MIVO-124969 format. One line per 5 residues: number of its first residue (from 1); for each residue x, y, z of N, C-alpha, C. Coordinates in nm, 2 decimals, always signed. Each point is the difference from the previous one (the first is absolute). Layout:
BEGIN
NUM = X Y Z X Y Z X Y Z | ...
END
This chain:
BEGIN
1 = -7.09 -1.60 -5.02 +0.03 +0.08 +0.12 -0.08 +0.13 -0.02 | -0.08 +0.04 +0.10 -0.07 +0.13 -0.01 +0.07 +0.10 +0.09 | +0.03 +0.12 -0.06 +0.09 +0.10 +0.06 -0.07 +0.13 +0.00 | +0.01 +0.07 +0.12 -0.04 +0.14 +0.00 +0.12 +0.09 +0.01 | +0.01 +0.10 -0.09 +0.11 +0.10 -0.01 -0.06 +0.13 +0.05
6 = +0.06 +0.05 +0.11 -0.04 +0.14 +0.05 +0.12 +0.09 -0.02 | -0.01 +0.08 -0.11 +0.12 +0.08 -0.04 -0.05 +0.12 -0.07 | +0.04 +0.12 +0.05 -0.05 +0.13 -0.06 +0.08 +0.04 -0.12 | +0.12 -0.05 -0.03 +0.08 +0.03 -0.12 -0.06 -0.08 -0.11 | -0.07 +0.07 -0.09 -0.08 -0.07 -0.11 +0.09 -0.08 -0.09
11 = +0.12 +0.05 -0.03 +0.09 -0.08 -0.09 +0.05 -0.13 +0.07 | +0.03 +0.01 +0.13 +0.04 -0.12 +0.07 -0.11 -0.10 +0.01 | -0.12 +0.05 +0.03 -0.11 -0.08 +0.02 -0.04 -0.07 -0.13 | +0.00 +0.07 -0.11 -0.03 -0.06 -0.13 +0.11 -0.10 -0.04 | +0.12 +0.03 +0.02 +0.12 -0.09 -0.03 -0.02 -0.13 +0.08
16 = -0.03 +0.01 +0.13 -0.02 -0.12 +0.08 -0.12 -0.08 -0.05 | -0.11 +0.07 -0.02 -0.12 -0.07 -0.05 +0.02 -0.07 -0.13 | +0.06 +0.06 -0.09 +0.03 -0.06 -0.13 +0.09 -0.13 +0.02 | +0.11 +0.02 +0.07 +0.09 -0.11 +0.02 -0.06 -0.12 +0.07 | -0.08 +0.03 +0.11 -0.06 -0.11 +0.07 -0.12 -0.07 -0.08
21 = -0.07 +0.08 -0.07 -0.10 -0.06 -0.09 +0.06 -0.09 -0.10 | +0.11 +0.04 -0.06 +0.07 -0.09 -0.09 +0.04 -0.13 +0.06 | +0.02 +0.00 +0.13 +0.04 -0.12 +0.08 -0.12 -0.08 +0.04 | -0.12 +0.04 -0.05 -0.12 -0.08 +0.03 -0.07 +0.04 +0.13 | +0.04 +0.11 +0.06 -0.06 +0.05 +0.13 -0.12 +0.08 -0.03
26 = -0.10 +0.00 +0.09 -0.11 +0.09 +0.00 +0.04 +0.12 +0.09 | -0.01 +0.12 -0.06 +0.05 +0.12 +0.07 -0.11 +0.10 +0.02 | -0.02 +0.05 +0.12 -0.08 +0.12 +0.03 +0.09 +0.11 +0.04 | -0.04 +0.13 -0.03 +0.08 +0.11 +0.04 -0.07 +0.11 +0.07 | +0.07 +0.06 +0.09 -0.05 +0.12 +0.07 +0.11 +0.10 +0.00
31 = -0.04 +0.13 -0.01 +0.11 +0.11 -0.01 +0.00 +0.09 +0.12 | -0.07 -0.04 +0.11 +0.01 +0.08 +0.12 -0.03 -0.10 +0.12 | +0.03 +0.05 +0.12 -0.01 -0.09 +0.11 -0.14 -0.04 +0.04 | -0.10 +0.10 -0.02 -0.14 -0.03 +0.03 -0.06 -0.11 -0.08 | +0.02 +0.01 -0.14 -0.05 -0.10 -0.09 +0.07 -0.13 +0.03
36 = +0.14 +0.00 +0.02 +0.07 -0.12 +0.03 -0.05 -0.07 +0.12 | -0.02 +0.07 +0.10 -0.05 -0.06 +0.13 -0.14 -0.07 -0.03 | -0.09 +0.07 -0.07 -0.13 -0.05 -0.03 +0.01 -0.13 -0.07 | +0.08 -0.01 -0.11 +0.02 -0.12 -0.08 +0.06 -0.11 +0.09 | +0.10 +0.03 +0.08 +0.07 -0.10 +0.08 -0.09 -0.06 +0.10
41 = -0.10 +0.08 +0.05 -0.08 -0.05 +0.11 -0.13 -0.07 -0.06 | -0.04 +0.03 -0.12 -0.12 -0.06 -0.06 +0.02 -0.10 -0.10 | +0.12 -0.03 -0.04 +0.03 -0.10 -0.10 +0.11 -0.09 +0.05 | +0.01 -0.12 -0.06 +0.10 -0.10 +0.04 +0.12 +0.00 -0.10 | +0.12 +0.02 +0.05 +0.12 +0.00 -0.08 +0.10 -0.10 +0.05
46 = +0.08 -0.05 -0.10 +0.11 -0.08 +0.05 +0.12 +0.08 +0.05 | +0.03 +0.11 -0.06 +0.10 +0.09 +0.05 -0.04 +0.15 -0.03 | +0.04 +0.09 +0.09 -0.02 +0.14 -0.03 +0.13 +0.07 -0.01 | +0.02 +0.08 -0.10 +0.11 +0.09 -0.02 -0.04 +0.14 +0.04 | +0.06 +0.05 +0.11 -0.04 +0.12 +0.06 +0.11 +0.11 +0.01
51 = -0.02 +0.11 -0.07 +0.09 +0.11 +0.01 -0.01 +0.07 +0.14 | +0.11 +0.05 +0.05 +0.00 +0.07 +0.13 -0.06 +0.14 -0.01 | +0.05 +0.08 -0.10 -0.05 +0.14 -0.02 -0.12 +0.00 -0.09 | -0.12 +0.02 +0.06 -0.12 +0.00 -0.08 -0.09 +0.12 +0.04 | -0.07 +0.06 -0.10 -0.10 +0.11 +0.04 -0.12 -0.06 +0.07
56 = -0.06 +0.08 +0.08 -0.12 -0.05 +0.07 +0.04 -0.05 +0.14 | +0.08 -0.11 +0.00 +0.06 -0.05 +0.12 +0.12 -0.09 -0.04 | +0.10 +0.00 +0.08 +0.12 -0.07 -0.04 -0.01 -0.15 +0.02 | +0.10 -0.06 -0.06 +0.00 -0.15 +0.00 +0.00 -0.06 +0.14 | +0.07 +0.06 +0.09 +0.00 -0.05 +0.14 -0.14 -0.01 +0.06
61 = -0.08 +0.11 -0.03 -0.14 +0.00 +0.05 -0.08 -0.11 -0.06 | +0.02 -0.01 -0.13 -0.08 -0.11 -0.07 +0.04 -0.14 +0.05 | +0.13 -0.02 +0.03 +0.05 -0.12 +0.05 -0.06 -0.03 +0.14 | -0.01 +0.10 +0.09 -0.05 -0.02 +0.13 -0.15 -0.04 -0.01 | -0.07 +0.07 -0.09 -0.15 -0.03 -0.01 -0.01 -0.14 -0.05
66 = +0.08 -0.05 -0.10 -0.01 -0.13 -0.05 +0.04 -0.11 +0.10 | +0.10 +0.03 +0.08 +0.05 -0.10 +0.10 -0.10 -0.02 +0.11 | -0.09 +0.10 +0.02 -0.10 -0.01 +0.11 -0.10 -0.11 -0.04 | -0.01 -0.04 -0.13 -0.11 -0.10 -0.03 +0.06 -0.11 -0.10 | +0.11 +0.02 -0.06 +0.05 -0.10 -0.10 +0.15 -0.01 +0.01
71 = +0.05 -0.12 -0.05 +0.14 -0.02 +0.00 +0.05 -0.02 -0.14 | -0.06 +0.06 -0.10 +0.04 -0.01 -0.14 +0.15 +0.05 -0.01 | +0.08 -0.08 -0.07 +0.14 +0.04 -0.01 +0.02 +0.13 -0.07 | +0.09 +0.09 +0.05 +0.02 +0.14 -0.05 +0.15 +0.02 -0.03 | +0.02 +0.05 -0.12 +0.14 +0.05 -0.03 -0.01 +0.15 +0.00
76 = +0.07 +0.07 +0.07 +0.00 +0.15 +0.00 +0.11 +0.05 -0.09 | -0.04 +0.11 -0.07 +0.10 +0.07 -0.09 +0.02 +0.14 +0.05 | +0.13 +0.04 -0.01 +0.03 +0.14 +0.05 +0.12 +0.05 -0.08 | +0.00 +0.13 -0.02 +0.11 +0.07 -0.07 +0.11 +0.04 +0.10 | -0.04 -0.02 +0.13 +0.10 +0.04 +0.11 +0.07 -0.12 +0.05
81 = +0.13 -0.01 -0.02 +0.07 -0.11 +0.05 +0.05 +0.03 +0.14 | -0.09 +0.02 +0.09 +0.03 +0.02 +0.14 -0.03 -0.12 +0.09 | +0.10 -0.04 +0.08 -0.02 -0.12 +0.08 -0.13 +0.02 +0.09 | -0.01 +0.13 +0.05 -0.12 +0.02 +0.09 -0.13 -0.03 -0.07 | -0.01 +0.04 -0.13 -0.13 -0.03 -0.07 -0.02 -0.15 -0.01
86 = +0.11 -0.07 -0.04 -0.02 -0.15 -0.01 -0.04 -0.06 +0.13 | +0.07 +0.04 +0.10 -0.04 -0.06 +0.14 -0.14 +0.03 +0.03 | -0.05 +0.13 -0.02 -0.13 +0.03 +0.03 -0.10 -0.08 -0.08 | +0.03 -0.02 -0.13 -0.09 -0.08 -0.08 -0.01 -0.14 +0.04 | +0.11 -0.06 +0.04 +0.00 -0.14 +0.05 -0.07 -0.01 +0.13
91 = +0.02 +0.10 +0.09 -0.07 +0.00 +0.13 -0.15 +0.01 -0.02 | -0.04 +0.08 -0.10 -0.15 +0.01 -0.03 -0.06 -0.12 -0.06 | +0.09 -0.10 -0.04 -0.06 -0.12 -0.06 +0.03 -0.03 -0.14 | +0.09 +0.08 -0.06 +0.04 -0.03 -0.14 +0.08 -0.13 -0.01 | -0.02 -0.08 -0.10 +0.07 -0.12 -0.02 +0.14 +0.01 -0.07
96 = +0.01 +0.11 -0.08 +0.12 +0.02 -0.08 +0.01 +0.15 -0.03 | +0.12 +0.05 -0.05 +0.02 +0.14 -0.02 +0.09 +0.01 -0.12 | -0.03 +0.09 -0.09 +0.08 +0.02 -0.12 +0.01 +0.15 -0.03 | +0.13 +0.04 -0.02 +0.03 +0.14 -0.02 +0.01 +0.03 -0.15 | -0.07 +0.11 -0.04 +0.01 +0.05 -0.14 +0.13 +0.06 -0.03
101 = +0.05 -0.01 -0.12 -0.05 -0.08 -0.11 +0.03 -0.15 +0.03 | -0.08 -0.09 -0.06 +0.02 -0.14 +0.03 -0.01 -0.08 -0.13 | +0.05 -0.12 +0.00 -0.01 -0.09 -0.12 -0.14 -0.06 +0.00 | -0.07 +0.00 -0.11 -0.13 -0.07 -0.01 +0.02 -0.15 +0.03 | +0.10 -0.06 -0.05 +0.02 -0.14 +0.02 +0.02 -0.03 +0.15
106 = +0.07 +0.09 +0.07 +0.01 -0.02 +0.15 -0.13 +0.01 +0.07 | -0.08 +0.10 -0.04 -0.14 +0.01 +0.06 -0.08 -0.12 -0.03 | +0.01 -0.05 -0.13 -0.08 -0.12 -0.03 +0.04 -0.12 +0.08 | +0.13 -0.01 +0.02 +0.05 -0.12 +0.08 -0.05 +0.02 +0.15 | +0.00 +0.12 +0.05 -0.05 +0.02 +0.14 -0.15 -0.03 +0.01
111 = -0.07 +0.05 -0.10 -0.15 -0.03 +0.00 -0.02 -0.15 +0.00 | +0.07 -0.07 -0.09 -0.02 -0.14 -0.01 +0.03 -0.07 +0.13 | +0.11 +0.04 +0.07 +0.04 -0.06 +0.12 -0.10 +0.03 +0.11 | -0.06 +0.12 +0.01 -0.10 +0.03 +0.10 -0.13 -0.08 -0.03 | -0.03 -0.02 -0.13 -0.12 -0.07 -0.04 +0.02 -0.15 +0.04
116 = +0.11 -0.05 -0.02 +0.03 -0.14 +0.04 -0.01 -0.02 +0.15 | +0.05 +0.10 +0.07 +0.00 +0.00 +0.15 -0.15 +0.00 +0.05 | -0.08 +0.09 -0.07 -0.14 +0.01 +0.04 -0.08 -0.12 -0.03 | +0.05 -0.08 -0.11 -0.07 -0.12 -0.04 +0.08 -0.13 +0.04 | +0.07 +0.01 +0.11 +0.09 -0.11 +0.03 -0.07 -0.13 +0.03
121 = -0.13 +0.01 +0.03 -0.08 -0.12 +0.02 -0.06 -0.06 -0.13 | +0.01 +0.08 -0.10 -0.05 -0.04 -0.13 +0.10 -0.08 -0.08 | -0.04 -0.11 -0.06 +0.10 -0.07 -0.08 +0.04 +0.07 -0.13 | +0.12 -0.01 -0.04 +0.05 +0.07 -0.12 -0.03 -0.09 -0.12 | -0.04 -0.12 +0.02 -0.03 -0.09 -0.11 -0.15 -0.04 +0.01
126 = -0.08 +0.02 -0.10 -0.14 -0.04 +0.00 -0.02 -0.10 -0.11 | -0.09 -0.10 +0.03 -0.03 -0.10 -0.10 -0.15 -0.02 +0.00 | -0.06 +0.00 -0.12 -0.14 -0.03 -0.03 -0.01 -0.10 -0.11 | -0.04 -0.12 +0.03 +0.01 -0.12 -0.09 +0.15 +0.00 -0.05 | +0.02 +0.00 -0.13 +0.14 +0.00 -0.05 +0.06 +0.14 -0.04
131 = -0.07 +0.10 +0.05 +0.05 +0.14 -0.01 +0.09 +0.03 +0.11 | +0.12 +0.04 -0.02 +0.10 +0.03 +0.10 +0.04 +0.15 -0.01 | -0.01 +0.07 +0.11 +0.03 +0.14 +0.00 +0.11 +0.03 +0.10 | +0.11 +0.06 -0.05 +0.10 +0.05 +0.09 -0.01 +0.15 +0.02 | -0.05 +0.04 +0.11 -0.03 +0.14 +0.03 +0.13 +0.08 +0.01
136 = +0.11 -0.06 +0.05 +0.12 +0.07 +0.01 +0.07 +0.03 -0.13 | +0.01 -0.11 -0.08 +0.07 +0.01 -0.13 -0.10 +0.05 -0.11 | -0.13 +0.01 +0.04 -0.10 +0.05 -0.10 +0.00 -0.08 -0.12 | -0.01 -0.13 +0.02 -0.01 -0.10 -0.11 -0.12 -0.09 +0.02 | -0.05 -0.05 -0.11 -0.11 -0.10 +0.00 +0.02 -0.11 -0.10
141 = -0.04 -0.12 +0.04 +0.01 -0.12 -0.08 -0.12 -0.08 +0.01 | -0.03 -0.08 -0.11 -0.11 -0.10 +0.00 +0.06 -0.13 -0.05 | -0.05 -0.10 +0.06 +0.04 -0.14 -0.03 +0.07 -0.06 +0.12 | +0.02 -0.13 +0.00 +0.06 -0.07 +0.11 +0.13 -0.06 -0.04 | +0.09 -0.02 +0.10 +0.12 -0.07 -0.02 +0.09 +0.07 -0.11
146 = +0.06 -0.07 -0.09 +0.09 +0.05 -0.10 -0.08 +0.07 -0.11 | -0.14 -0.01 +0.00 -0.08 +0.06 -0.10 -0.05 +0.14 +0.03 | +0.06 +0.06 +0.10 -0.05 +0.14 +0.03 +0.03 +0.10 -0.11 | -0.09 +0.08 -0.03 +0.02 +0.10 -0.10 +0.00 +0.14 +0.06 | +0.10 +0.08 -0.03 +0.01 +0.14 +0.05 -0.10 +0.08 -0.07
151 = -0.08 +0.08 +0.08 -0.10 +0.09 -0.06 +0.06 +0.14 +0.00 | +0.01 +0.06 -0.11 +0.05 +0.14 -0.01 -0.11 +0.10 +0.03 | +0.02 +0.08 +0.10 -0.11 +0.09 +0.05 +0.06 +0.14 +0.01 | -0.08 +0.10 -0.04 +0.04 +0.14 +0.03 +0.00 +0.03 +0.15 | +0.05 +0.11 +0.04 +0.00 +0.04 +0.14 -0.15 +0.00 +0.06
156 = -0.09 +0.06 -0.08 -0.14 +0.01 +0.04 -0.07 -0.13 +0.00 | +0.03 -0.08 -0.10 -0.06 -0.14 +0.00 +0.05 -0.08 +0.12 | +0.13 +0.01 +0.03 +0.04 -0.07 +0.12 -0.07 +0.05 +0.13 | -0.01 +0.13 +0.01 -0.06 +0.06 +0.12 -0.15 -0.05 +0.01 | -0.07 -0.01 -0.12 -0.14 -0.04 +0.00 +0.00 -0.15 +0.04
161 = +0.09 -0.08 -0.05 +0.01 -0.14 +0.03 +0.02 -0.02 +0.15 | +0.09 +0.08 +0.06 +0.04 -0.01 +0.14 -0.12 +0.03 +0.09 | -0.08 +0.10 -0.04 -0.12 +0.04 +0.08 -0.10 -0.11 +0.00 | -0.03 -0.06 -0.12 -0.09 -0.10 -0.01 +0.04 -0.13 +0.07 | +0.13 -0.03 -0.01 +0.05 -0.12 +0.06 +0.01 +0.01 +0.15
166 = +0.03 +0.12 +0.06 +0.00 +0.01 +0.14 -0.14 -0.01 +0.06 | -0.10 +0.03 -0.08 -0.14 +0.00 +0.05 -0.07 -0.12 -0.07 | +0.07 -0.11 -0.02 -0.06 -0.11 -0.06 -0.13 -0.04 +0.06 | -0.10 -0.02 -0.09 -0.14 -0.03 +0.05 -0.08 +0.11 +0.03 | +0.05 +0.12 +0.01 -0.07 +0.12 +0.03 -0.04 +0.08 -0.13
171 = -0.13 +0.03 -0.01 -0.05 +0.08 -0.12 +0.04 +0.15 +0.02 | +0.08 +0.05 -0.10 +0.04 +0.14 +0.01 -0.07 +0.08 -0.11 | -0.06 +0.11 +0.04 -0.07 +0.08 -0.09 +0.10 +0.08 -0.09 | -0.05 +0.06 -0.11 +0.08 +0.08 -0.08 +0.06 +0.12 +0.08 | -0.08 +0.06 +0.09 +0.04 +0.11 +0.08 +0.12 -0.04 +0.09
176 = -0.02 -0.12 +0.07 +0.10 -0.05 +0.09 +0.13 -0.02 -0.08 | -0.01 -0.07 -0.11 +0.12 -0.03 -0.08 +0.07 +0.13 -0.05 | -0.08 +0.10 -0.04 +0.06 +0.13 -0.04 +0.07 +0.07 +0.11 | -0.05 -0.01 +0.12 +0.07 +0.07 +0.11 +0.12 -0.08 +0.04 | +0.00 -0.13 -0.01 +0.11 -0.08 +0.05 +0.12 +0.00 -0.11
181 = -0.04 +0.00 -0.12 +0.10 -0.02 -0.11 +0.04 +0.14 -0.06 | -0.09 +0.09 -0.01 +0.03 +0.13 -0.06 +0.01 +0.10 +0.11 | -0.09 +0.09 +0.02 +0.00 +0.10 +0.11 -0.14 +0.05 +0.03 | -0.01 +0.08 +0.10 -0.14 +0.04 +0.05 -0.07 +0.09 -0.10 | +0.07 +0.06 -0.09 -0.06 +0.09 -0.10 -0.04 -0.07 -0.13
186 = +0.02 -0.13 +0.00 -0.03 -0.08 -0.12 -0.15 +0.01 -0.03 | -0.04 +0.01 -0.12 -0.14 +0.01 -0.04 -0.05 -0.14 -0.03 | -0.08 -0.06 +0.09 -0.04 -0.14 -0.02 -0.11 -0.01 -0.10 | -0.05 +0.11 -0.06 -0.10 -0.01 -0.10 +0.06 -0.02 -0.14 | +0.13 +0.00 -0.01 +0.07 -0.03 -0.12 +0.01 -0.16 -0.01
191 = +0.05 -0.04 -0.11 +0.02 -0.15 -0.02 +0.14 -0.05 +0.02 | +0.08 +0.09 +0.07 +0.14 -0.04 +0.02 +0.01 -0.13 +0.08 | -0.08 -0.02 +0.10 +0.01 -0.12 +0.08 -0.04 -0.12 -0.08 | -0.11 +0.01 -0.08 -0.03 -0.11 -0.09 +0.11 -0.04 -0.10 | +0.06 +0.10 -0.05 +0.11 -0.02 -0.10 +0.11 -0.07 +0.07
196 = +0.04 +0.05 +0.12 +0.11 -0.06 +0.07 -0.03 -0.15 +0.04 | -0.12 -0.02 +0.04 -0.04 -0.14 +0.04 +0.01 -0.09 -0.12 | -0.05 +0.05 -0.12 +0.00 -0.08 -0.12 +0.15 -0.04 -0.04 | +0.09 +0.10 +0.01 +0.14 -0.02 -0.04 +0.06 -0.10 +0.10 | -0.03 +0.01 +0.13 +0.05 -0.09 +0.10 -0.05 -0.14 -0.03
201 = -0.13 -0.01 -0.03 -0.06 -0.13 -0.02 +0.06 -0.07 -0.12 | +0.02 +0.08 -0.11 +0.06 -0.05 -0.12 +0.14 -0.06 +0.03 | +0.07 +0.05 +0.10 +0.13 -0.05 +0.03 +0.00 -0.12 +0.10 | -0.08 +0.01 +0.10 +0.01 -0.10 +0.11 -0.11 -0.11 -0.02 | -0.10 +0.02 -0.08 -0.11 -0.10 +0.00 -0.02 -0.06 -0.14
206 = +0.00 +0.08 -0.10 -0.04 -0.05 -0.14 +0.08 -0.12 -0.04 | +0.14 +0.01 +0.02 +0.08 -0.12 -0.05 +0.00 -0.11 +0.10 | -0.07 +0.01 +0.11 +0.02 -0.10 +0.11 -0.14 -0.05 +0.05 | +0.01 -0.10 +0.08 -0.12 -0.05 +0.07 +0.05 -0.06 +0.14 | -0.08 +0.02 +0.10 -0.14 +0.06 +0.01 +0.00 +0.15 -0.01
211 = -0.11 +0.06 -0.03 -0.01 +0.14 -0.01 -0.01 +0.06 +0.15 | +0.07 +0.10 +0.03 +0.01 +0.05 +0.13 -0.07 +0.14 +0.02 | +0.00 +0.08 -0.10 -0.05 +0.14 +0.01 -0.15 +0.00 -0.05 | -0.09 +0.03 +0.09 -0.14 -0.01 -0.04 -0.07 +0.14 +0.02 | -0.10 +0.02 -0.09 -0.08 +0.13 +0.00 -0.13 -0.04 +0.07
216 = -0.04 +0.08 +0.10 -0.13 -0.02 +0.07 -0.08 +0.12 -0.04 | -0.10 -0.02 -0.09 -0.08 +0.10 -0.06 -0.06 +0.09 +0.11 | +0.02 +0.13 -0.02 -0.07 +0.10 +0.09 +0.08 +0.02 +0.13 | +0.11 -0.08 +0.02 +0.07 +0.01 +0.13 +0.15 +0.03 -0.02 | +0.06 -0.08 -0.09 +0.15 +0.03 -0.02 +0.07 -0.12 -0.04
221 = +0.12 -0.03 +0.05 +0.08 -0.11 -0.04 +0.06 -0.07 +0.12 | +0.03 -0.13 -0.02 +0.05 -0.08 +0.10 +0.10 -0.10 -0.06 | +0.11 -0.03 +0.08 +0.09 -0.10 -0.04 -0.01 -0.12 +0.09 | -0.04 -0.12 -0.05 -0.01 -0.12 +0.08 -0.01 -0.12 -0.09 | +0.02 -0.11 +0.06 -0.01 -0.13 -0.07 -0.14 -0.05 +0.01
226 = -0.06 -0.04 -0.12 -0.13 -0.05 +0.00 +0.00 -0.14 -0.06 | -0.08 -0.09 +0.06 -0.01 -0.13 -0.06 -0.07 +0.00 -0.13 | -0.10 +0.09 -0.01 -0.07 +0.01 -0.13 -0.08 +0.13 +0.00 | -0.06 +0.04 -0.11 -0.08 +0.12 +0.00 +0.07 +0.10 -0.09 | -0.07 +0.10 -0.04 +0.05 +0.10 -0.10 +0.01 +0.13 +0.06
231 = +0.04 +0.10 -0.08 +0.01 +0.13 +0.04 -0.14 +0.06 +0.02 | +0.00 +0.11 +0.08 -0.12 +0.07 +0.01 -0.11 -0.05 +0.09 | +0.03 -0.11 +0.07 -0.09 -0.05 +0.09 +0.06 +0.00 +0.14 | -0.07 +0.07 +0.10 +0.05 +0.00 +0.13 +0.00 -0.13 +0.07 | +0.10 -0.04 +0.08 +0.00 -0.13 +0.06 -0.11 -0.01 +0.10
END
């Protein structure tokens, strides 16, 4: 899940970013309404967490600008527990409303619910050869029938697997993977993507056959079933 947090309280923003990153989410942050609006309009997110009281321009203005062109799910945050504010936010196009202080687990549950709603046409179970991926339970297995083996993955490894599996057959560059799995500030010149791919391959491919995760030299990575052929050669 890729999330934009627009929050001017640095402690709150850092707390949310850390918690969501630990859950395997890719998180971008903005600390004022102008930057938040720019990111919301120029990037694709699964859900946006938008504070009402922001410097530059308030959350309602950002939401209006967003709703003019996009329907990205939005949860609004406010320190003011006024019915009028909640009604205004919902009328402007907010999908949910949360009053500070709030439980992180409650926010996470609402984010997941909005993400599922936004992806209601997408299956929650993916299958590539004998690799089975449960996007809701965040579990992966390889094997068929009673011989299925549970694959233990970290949050980031599962996020990487989900991105590759959702785009089965599509070659994804390091930069694309970095933006989808990490965040927009990720330095794609480092070897973090390669290291993550190797760790994922060691878990989902090395002990099994057929091999599903392939490197396309000079281009990126692709997950697909191949009848024959090796890594590093574009189909």
